[in-house]
C-alpha positions, 0 to 999 in steps of 0.5 A: 087483494086478500091476505092469508094469515096464520098464527103458528104455535110451535109443537116441534123443533124450531130448526125443523119448522123453519127448514120445512117452511122454507120449502113451502115458501119456495113453492109459493113464490113461484105461484101466480098471484102471490104479491109478498109473504113474511114468515115471522117469529115472535120476540116475546114468545119464540114458540110463536110464528106468524105467516102473512101472505098477500095475494092478488085475489082469492082465486089465486090463493085457492089454486095454489093451496089446492096444488098437490105439490103444496100439500106435499110440502106443507105436510112436513110442517103440520107435525111441527105446529098448531095453526090458526089460519085466516083469510082477510081483506084489506080495510086500511093500508098505509106506509110511512112518509118518505123522509 
């Protein structure tokens, strides 16, 4: 498993970003290899968002990100944010114990 993380600093409208990102997410949800994703907004600083997506493997992520449809959709996001993307592997994983 690989995890794609991107810290996004808002440079445009929050409403426009959330709408444009929903279209990117709609595309990604149909891609083979996507396990889950979260699009988060900071409570402490509402101008900061985080995109976290788990993928089965790097090849699946790379294939999805190379698709022209992904580029068409994500191009609407770029004017609204400054991103800091990272790809990571899981070192530790956990979940709360069942009650």
